[in-house]
VOSEPA-476790 format. One record per residue (C-alpha): x, y, z; residue number from 1. Coordinates in nm, 2 decimals, padded with zeros to 4 digits. Layout:
BEGIN
> x, y, z, nr
> X, Y, Z, NUM
...
% end
This chain:
BEGIN
> x, y, z, nr
> 11.43, 01.90, 10.30, 1
> 11.68, 01.97, 10.03, 2
> 11.54, 02.32, 09.98, 3
> 11.57, 02.40, 10.35, 4
> 11.93, 02.28, 10.36, 5
> 12.01, 02.48, 10.05, 6
> 11.85, 02.80, 10.18, 7
> 12.01, 02.76, 10.52, 8
> 12.36, 02.73, 10.36, 9
> 12.28, 03.03, 10.14, 10
> 12.20, 03.24, 10.44, 11
> 12.51, 03.13, 10.63, 12
> 12.73, 03.21, 10.33, 13
> 12.56, 03.55, 10.30, 14
> 12.63, 03.63, 10.66, 15
> 13.00, 03.54, 10.61, 16
> 13.02, 03.77, 10.31, 17
> 12.94, 04.07, 10.52, 18
> 13.23, 04.03, 10.76, 19
> 13.54, 04.23, 10.68, 20
> 13.86, 04.08, 10.58, 21
> 14.18, 04.15, 10.78, 22
> 14.30, 04.41, 10.54, 23
> 13.97, 04.61, 10.56, 24
> 13.96, 04.58, 10.94, 25
> 14.28, 04.78, 10.97, 26
> 14.13, 05.06, 10.76, 27
> 13.81, 05.10, 10.95, 28
> 13.75, 05.32, 11.25, 29
> 13.73, 05.15, 11.59, 30
> 13.35, 05.12, 11.61, 31
> 13.31, 04.99, 11.25, 32
> 13.60, 04.74, 11.27, 33
> 13.51, 04.39, 11.16, 34
> 13.16, 04.46, 11.02, 35
> 13.22, 04.63, 10.68, 36
> 13.45, 04.62, 10.39, 37
> 13.64, 04.92, 10.24, 38
> 13.81, 05.22, 10.38, 39
> 13.53, 05.36, 10.58, 40
> 13.42, 05.72, 10.63, 41
> 13.70, 05.95, 10.54, 42
> 13.58, 06.28, 10.70, 43
> 13.31, 06.41, 10.93, 44
> 13.09, 06.49, 10.63, 45
> 13.07, 06.12, 10.56, 46
> 12.92, 06.06, 10.91, 47
> 12.68, 06.34, 10.86, 48
> 12.56, 06.19, 10.53, 49
> 12.53, 05.84, 10.68, 50
> 12.33, 05.96, 10.99, 51
> 12.10, 06.17, 10.78, 52
> 12.02, 05.87, 10.55, 53
> 11.96, 05.66, 10.87, 54
> 11.71, 05.92, 10.98, 55
> 11.54, 05.92, 10.64, 56
> 11.52, 05.54, 10.63, 57
> 11.38, 05.53, 10.99, 58
> 11.11, 05.78, 10.91, 59
> 11.02, 05.60, 10.59, 60
> 11.00, 05.27, 10.77, 61
> 10.79, 05.41, 11.05, 62
> 10.53, 05.57, 10.82, 63
> 10.51, 05.28, 10.58, 64
> 10.44, 05.04, 10.86, 65
> 10.20, 05.28, 11.02, 66
> 10.01, 05.32, 10.69, 67
> 10.00, 04.94, 10.64, 68
> 09.87, 04.87, 10.98, 69
> 09.61, 05.15, 11.01, 70
> 09.56, 05.33, 10.68, 71
> 09.29, 05.57, 10.81, 72
> 09.10, 05.65, 10.49, 73
> 08.73, 05.63, 10.56, 74
> 08.56, 05.81, 10.27, 75
> 08.38, 05.62, 10.00, 76
> 08.54, 05.82, 09.73, 77
> 08.90, 05.72, 09.82, 78
> 09.10, 05.57, 09.53, 79
> 09.13, 05.24, 09.72, 80
> 08.75, 05.21, 09.72, 81
> 08.73, 05.29, 09.35, 82
> 08.98, 05.02, 09.26, 83
> 08.82, 04.76, 09.49, 84
> 08.48, 04.83, 09.34, 85
> 08.60, 04.79, 08.98, 86
> 08.78, 04.47, 09.07, 87
> 08.46, 04.27, 09.09, 88
> 08.33, 04.40, 08.76, 89
> 08.07, 04.64, 08.89, 90
> 08.08, 05.01, 08.87, 91
> 07.92, 05.20, 09.15, 92
% end
């Protein structure tokens, strides 16, 4: 019970740490106001960089989840099969 209470309070404190302070809120653009610290994007190039990184992360997340759920390798010579066969001490 003590661990659950400690973890819950840690998560709540972490959520509050992400909110922007009043000084940072005034420096942010309208759609980012209240959710991040700092000055915010200073030019249109910053938005281009941010959105390109969002696209890269989204593609990476999609393909990593796809490969975890349904990897698709079917051959017996795949490296996964070699590692799994050596794990039990036998070489085939």
